[in-house]
mmCIF file of the C-alpha atoms, coordinates in Angstrom:
data_MODEL
# 
_entry.id   MODEL 
# 
loop_
_atom_site.group_PDB 
_atom_site.id 
_atom_site.type_symbol 
_atom_site.label_atom_id 
_atom_site.label_alt_id 
_atom_site.label_comp_id 
_atom_site.label_asym_id 
_atom_site.label_entity_id 
_atom_site.label_seq_id 
_atom_site.pdbx_PDB_ins_code 
_atom_site.Cartn_x 
_atom_site.Cartn_y 
_atom_site.Cartn_z 
_atom_site.occupancy 
_atom_site.B_iso_or_equiv 
_atom_site.pdbx_formal_charge 
_atom_site.auth_seq_id 
_atom_site.auth_comp_id 
_atom_site.auth_asym_id 
_atom_site.auth_atom_id 
_atom_site.pdbx_PDB_model_num 
ATOM 1   C CA . MET A 1 1   ? 44.899 118.116 -6.712  1.00 0.00 ? 1   MET A CA 1 
ATOM 2   C CA . ILE A 1 2   ? 46.325 116.205 -9.655  1.00 0.00 ? 2   ILE A CA 1 
ATOM 3   C CA . ILE A 1 3   ? 44.918 112.727 -10.271 1.00 0.00 ? 3   ILE A CA 1 
ATOM 4   C CA . ASP A 1 4   ? 46.260 109.935 -12.378 1.00 0.00 ? 4   ASP A CA 1 
ATOM 5   C CA . TYR A 1 5   ? 44.536 109.414 -15.747 1.00 0.00 ? 5   TYR A CA 1 
ATOM 6   C CA . THR A 1 6   ? 43.645 105.861 -14.700 1.00 0.00 ? 6   THR A CA 1 
ATOM 7   C CA . ASP A 1 7   ? 41.611 107.359 -11.825 1.00 0.00 ? 7   ASP A CA 1 
ATOM 8   C CA . PHE A 1 8   ? 39.686 109.541 -14.282 1.00 0.00 ? 8   PHE A CA 1 
ATOM 9   C CA . GLU A 1 9   ? 38.969 106.502 -16.460 1.00 0.00 ? 9   GLU A CA 1 
ATOM 10  C CA . LYS A 1 10  ? 37.129 104.907 -13.510 1.00 0.00 ? 10  LYS A CA 1 
ATOM 11  C CA . VAL A 1 11  ? 34.442 107.633 -13.621 1.00 0.00 ? 11  VAL A CA 1 
ATOM 12  C CA . ASP A 1 12  ? 31.818 106.425 -16.102 1.00 0.00 ? 12  ASP A CA 1 
ATOM 13  C CA . LEU A 1 13  ? 30.093 109.525 -17.501 1.00 0.00 ? 13  LEU A CA 1 
ATOM 14  C CA . ARG A 1 14  ? 27.558 108.678 -20.232 1.00 0.00 ? 14  ARG A CA 1 
ATOM 15  C CA . SER A 1 15  ? 25.190 110.508 -22.536 1.00 0.00 ? 15  SER A CA 1 
ATOM 16  C CA . GLY A 1 16  ? 21.497 109.817 -22.227 1.00 0.00 ? 16  GLY A CA 1 
ATOM 17  C CA . THR A 1 17  ? 18.053 111.177 -23.029 1.00 0.00 ? 17  THR A CA 1 
ATOM 18  C CA . ILE A 1 18  ? 15.443 112.020 -20.401 1.00 0.00 ? 18  ILE A CA 1 
ATOM 19  C CA . VAL A 1 19  ? 12.386 109.841 -21.052 1.00 0.00 ? 19  VAL A CA 1 
ATOM 20  C CA . LYS A 1 20  ? 10.274 110.434 -17.922 1.00 0.00 ? 20  LYS A CA 1 
ATOM 21  C CA . VAL A 1 21  ? 10.000 113.132 -15.232 1.00 0.00 ? 21  VAL A CA 1 
ATOM 22  C CA . GLU A 1 22  ? 7.817  113.224 -12.116 1.00 0.00 ? 22  GLU A CA 1 
ATOM 23  C CA . ALA A 1 23  ? 7.478  115.559 -9.166  1.00 0.00 ? 23  ALA A CA 1 
ATOM 24  C CA . PHE A 1 24  ? 9.192  114.289 -6.000  1.00 0.00 ? 24  PHE A CA 1 
ATOM 25  C CA . PRO A 1 25  ? 7.210  115.702 -3.064  1.00 0.00 ? 25  PRO A CA 1 
ATOM 26  C CA . ARG A 1 26  ? 8.936  113.445 -0.472  1.00 0.00 ? 26  ARG A CA 1 
ATOM 27  C CA . ALA A 1 27  ? 12.352 114.984 -1.180  1.00 0.00 ? 27  ALA A CA 1 
ATOM 28  C CA . LYS A 1 28  ? 13.679 117.363 1.494   1.00 0.00 ? 28  LYS A CA 1 
ATOM 29  C CA . LYS A 1 29  ? 14.450 120.032 -1.114  1.00 0.00 ? 29  LYS A CA 1 
ATOM 30  C CA . PRO A 1 30  ? 12.457 120.618 -4.334  1.00 0.00 ? 30  PRO A CA 1 
ATOM 31  C CA . ALA A 1 31  ? 13.390 117.861 -6.792  1.00 0.00 ? 31  ALA A CA 1 
ATOM 32  C CA . TYR A 1 32  ? 12.197 115.695 -9.658  1.00 0.00 ? 32  TYR A CA 1 
ATOM 33  C CA . LYS A 1 33  ? 12.353 111.947 -10.217 1.00 0.00 ? 33  LYS A CA 1 
ATOM 34  C CA . ILE A 1 34  ? 14.067 111.552 -13.589 1.00 0.00 ? 34  ILE A CA 1 
ATOM 35  C CA . TRP A 1 35  ? 14.470 108.517 -15.856 1.00 0.00 ? 35  TRP A CA 1 
ATOM 36  C CA . VAL A 1 36  ? 17.219 108.577 -18.498 1.00 0.00 ? 36  VAL A CA 1 
ATOM 37  C CA . ASP A 1 37  ? 17.771 106.211 -21.431 1.00 0.00 ? 37  ASP A CA 1 
ATOM 38  C CA . PHE A 1 38  ? 21.505 105.452 -21.573 1.00 0.00 ? 38  PHE A CA 1 
ATOM 39  C CA . GLY A 1 39  ? 21.231 103.259 -24.654 1.00 0.00 ? 39  GLY A CA 1 
ATOM 40  C CA . GLU A 1 40  ? 20.965 99.550  -25.342 1.00 0.00 ? 40  GLU A CA 1 
ATOM 41  C CA . GLN A 1 41  ? 23.947 98.436  -23.230 1.00 0.00 ? 41  GLN A CA 1 
ATOM 42  C CA . ILE A 1 42  ? 22.962 100.284 -20.008 1.00 0.00 ? 42  ILE A CA 1 
ATOM 43  C CA . GLY A 1 43  ? 19.229 100.857 -20.454 1.00 0.00 ? 43  GLY A CA 1 
ATOM 44  C CA . VAL A 1 44  ? 16.972 103.258 -18.557 1.00 0.00 ? 44  VAL A CA 1 
ATOM 45  C CA . LEU A 1 45  ? 18.160 104.350 -15.103 1.00 0.00 ? 45  LEU A CA 1 
ATOM 46  C CA . GLN A 1 46  ? 16.395 106.536 -12.551 1.00 0.00 ? 46  GLN A CA 1 
ATOM 47  C CA . THR A 1 47  ? 17.584 109.297 -10.239 1.00 0.00 ? 47  THR A CA 1 
ATOM 48  C CA . SER A 1 48  ? 16.336 112.269 -8.306  1.00 0.00 ? 48  SER A CA 1 
ATOM 49  C CA . ALA A 1 49  ? 17.689 115.724 -9.015  1.00 0.00 ? 49  ALA A CA 1 
ATOM 50  C CA . GLN A 1 50  ? 17.288 119.166 -7.478  1.00 0.00 ? 50  GLN A CA 1 
ATOM 51  C CA . VAL A 1 51  ? 16.925 120.941 -10.809 1.00 0.00 ? 51  VAL A CA 1 
ATOM 52  C CA . THR A 1 52  ? 13.557 122.653 -10.302 1.00 0.00 ? 52  THR A CA 1 
ATOM 53  C CA . VAL A 1 53  ? 14.897 126.226 -10.527 1.00 0.00 ? 53  VAL A CA 1 
ATOM 54  C CA . HIS A 1 54  ? 15.873 126.167 -14.212 1.00 0.00 ? 54  HIS A CA 1 
ATOM 55  C CA . TYR A 1 55  ? 13.745 123.277 -15.507 1.00 0.00 ? 55  TYR A CA 1 
ATOM 56  C CA . THR A 1 56  ? 10.144 122.081 -15.605 1.00 0.00 ? 56  THR A CA 1 
ATOM 57  C CA . PRO A 1 57  ? 9.147  118.488 -16.367 1.00 0.00 ? 57  PRO A CA 1 
ATOM 58  C CA . GLU A 1 58  ? 8.179  119.660 -19.857 1.00 0.00 ? 58  GLU A CA 1 
ATOM 59  C CA . THR A 1 59  ? 11.552 121.302 -20.587 1.00 0.00 ? 59  THR A CA 1 
ATOM 60  C CA . LEU A 1 60  ? 13.423 118.241 -19.289 1.00 0.00 ? 60  LEU A CA 1 
ATOM 61  C CA . MET A 1 61  ? 11.591 115.671 -21.429 1.00 0.00 ? 61  MET A CA 1 
ATOM 62  C CA . GLY A 1 62  ? 13.717 114.655 -24.413 1.00 0.00 ? 62  GLY A CA 1 
ATOM 63  C CA . ARG A 1 63  ? 16.743 116.646 -23.227 1.00 0.00 ? 63  ARG A CA 1 
ATOM 64  C CA . GLN A 1 64  ? 20.086 114.933 -23.687 1.00 0.00 ? 64  GLN A CA 1 
ATOM 65  C CA . VAL A 1 65  ? 22.107 114.944 -20.455 1.00 0.00 ? 65  VAL A CA 1 
ATOM 66  C CA . VAL A 1 66  ? 25.224 113.455 -18.875 1.00 0.00 ? 66  VAL A CA 1 
ATOM 67  C CA . GLY A 1 67  ? 25.151 111.036 -15.949 1.00 0.00 ? 67  GLY A CA 1 
ATOM 68  C CA . CYS A 1 68  ? 27.692 109.146 -13.863 1.00 0.00 ? 68  CYS A CA 1 
ATOM 69  C CA . VAL A 1 69  ? 26.449 105.557 -14.063 1.00 0.00 ? 69  VAL A CA 1 
ATOM 70  C CA . ASN A 1 70  ? 28.929 103.675 -11.878 1.00 0.00 ? 70  ASN A CA 1 
ATOM 71  C CA . LEU A 1 71  ? 28.450 105.135 -8.399  1.00 0.00 ? 71  LEU A CA 1 
ATOM 72  C CA . GLY A 1 72  ? 26.046 102.462 -7.193  1.00 0.00 ? 72  GLY A CA 1 
ATOM 73  C CA . GLU A 1 73  ? 22.520 102.918 -5.889  1.00 0.00 ? 73  GLU A CA 1 
ATOM 74  C CA . LYS A 1 74  ? 21.416 105.351 -3.193  1.00 0.00 ? 74  LYS A CA 1 
ATOM 75  C CA . ASN A 1 75  ? 18.083 105.557 -1.351  1.00 0.00 ? 75  ASN A CA 1 
ATOM 76  C CA . ILE A 1 76  ? 16.705 109.098 -1.397  1.00 0.00 ? 76  ILE A CA 1 
ATOM 77  C CA . ALA A 1 77  ? 13.456 109.525 0.543   1.00 0.00 ? 77  ALA A CA 1 
ATOM 78  C CA . GLY A 1 78  ? 12.324 106.011 -0.405  1.00 0.00 ? 78  GLY A CA 1 
ATOM 79  C CA . PHE A 1 79  ? 13.306 106.363 -4.072  1.00 0.00 ? 79  PHE A CA 1 
ATOM 80  C CA . THR A 1 80  ? 16.260 104.412 -5.512  1.00 0.00 ? 80  THR A CA 1 
ATOM 81  C CA . SER A 1 81  ? 18.737 106.653 -7.320  1.00 0.00 ? 81  SER A CA 1 
ATOM 82  C CA . GLN A 1 82  ? 20.781 104.600 -9.809  1.00 0.00 ? 82  GLN A CA 1 
ATOM 83  C CA . PHE A 1 83  ? 23.053 107.313 -11.244 1.00 0.00 ? 83  PHE A CA 1 
ATOM 84  C CA . LEU A 1 84  ? 24.191 110.894 -10.686 1.00 0.00 ? 84  LEU A CA 1 
ATOM 85  C CA . LEU A 1 85  ? 22.883 113.535 -13.079 1.00 0.00 ? 85  LEU A CA 1 
ATOM 86  C CA . VAL A 1 86  ? 25.686 116.081 -13.470 1.00 0.00 ? 86  VAL A CA 1 
ATOM 87  C CA . GLY A 1 87  ? 25.733 119.832 -13.924 1.00 0.00 ? 87  GLY A CA 1 
ATOM 88  C CA . PHE A 1 88  ? 27.203 123.108 -12.732 1.00 0.00 ? 88  PHE A CA 1 
ATOM 89  C CA . SER A 1 89  ? 25.897 125.526 -10.092 1.00 0.00 ? 89  SER A CA 1 
ATOM 90  C CA . ASP A 1 90  ? 24.911 129.000 -11.217 1.00 0.00 ? 90  ASP A CA 1 
ATOM 91  C CA . ASP A 1 91  ? 25.707 132.078 -9.071  1.00 0.00 ? 91  ASP A CA 1 
ATOM 92  C CA . ALA A 1 92  ? 22.728 131.317 -6.798  1.00 0.00 ? 92  ALA A CA 1 
ATOM 93  C CA . GLY A 1 93  ? 23.611 127.623 -6.413  1.00 0.00 ? 93  GLY A CA 1 
ATOM 94  C CA . ALA A 1 94  ? 20.912 126.278 -8.759  1.00 0.00 ? 94  ALA A CA 1 
ATOM 95  C CA . ILE A 1 95  ? 21.992 123.386 -10.977 1.00 0.00 ? 95  ILE A CA 1 
ATOM 96  C CA . CYS A 1 96  ? 22.477 123.833 -14.743 1.00 0.00 ? 96  CYS A CA 1 
ATOM 97  C CA . LEU A 1 97  ? 22.615 120.413 -16.388 1.00 0.00 ? 97  LEU A CA 1 
ATOM 98  C CA . ILE A 1 98  ? 25.415 119.346 -18.706 1.00 0.00 ? 98  ILE A CA 1 
ATOM 99  C CA . THR A 1 99  ? 24.046 118.641 -22.182 1.00 0.00 ? 99  THR A CA 1 
ATOM 100 C CA . THR A 1 100 ? 25.461 117.716 -25.577 1.00 0.00 ? 100 THR A CA 1 
ATOM 101 C CA . VAL A 1 101 ? 25.315 119.912 -28.668 1.00 0.00 ? 101 VAL A CA 1 
ATOM 102 C CA . PRO A 1 102 ? 25.071 118.491 -31.205 1.00 0.00 ? 102 PRO A CA 1 
ATOM 103 C CA . ALA A 1 103 ? 23.324 115.377 -29.922 1.00 0.00 ? 103 ALA A CA 1 
ATOM 104 C CA . VAL A 1 104 ? 25.233 112.110 -29.646 1.00 0.00 ? 104 VAL A CA 1 
ATOM 105 C CA . ALA A 1 105 ? 24.018 108.536 -29.331 1.00 0.00 ? 105 ALA A CA 1 
ATOM 106 C CA . ASN A 1 106 ? 22.709 107.487 -25.918 1.00 0.00 ? 106 ASN A CA 1 
ATOM 107 C CA . GLY A 1 107 ? 25.300 105.588 -23.901 1.00 0.00 ? 107 GLY A CA 1 
ATOM 108 C CA . GLN A 1 108 ? 28.391 107.337 -25.288 1.00 0.00 ? 108 GLN A CA 1 
ATOM 109 C CA . LYS A 1 109 ? 31.215 107.442 -22.727 1.00 0.00 ? 109 LYS A CA 1 
ATOM 110 C CA . LEU A 1 110 ? 32.828 110.809 -22.006 1.00 0.00 ? 110 LEU A CA 1 
ATOM 111 C CA . HIS A 1 111 ? 36.475 110.865 -23.131 1.00 0.00 ? 111 HIS A CA 1 
# 
């Protein structure tokens, strides 16, 4: 499906740095609670993510990631998710997070 460029511009994908990670035992599938600093304009937002196959809390801390910050809030097992952490599925369906190399400033919008 082809979309208009103005539709793509509506998706607000931003760079951010993971600043806090916790286990999320109430989630239906193995997941973490993750807090990401999206810079001065957006601030720190929280989400839950099923990324336990490839990542531990220690390997996530300080990692620069990409998140969609304009989807609104969603309640996930009593936890408010404020953005969508994005990645690709590997051959087994486990999520591999999108990162930036080299690093960019937190809050940069994907072009």
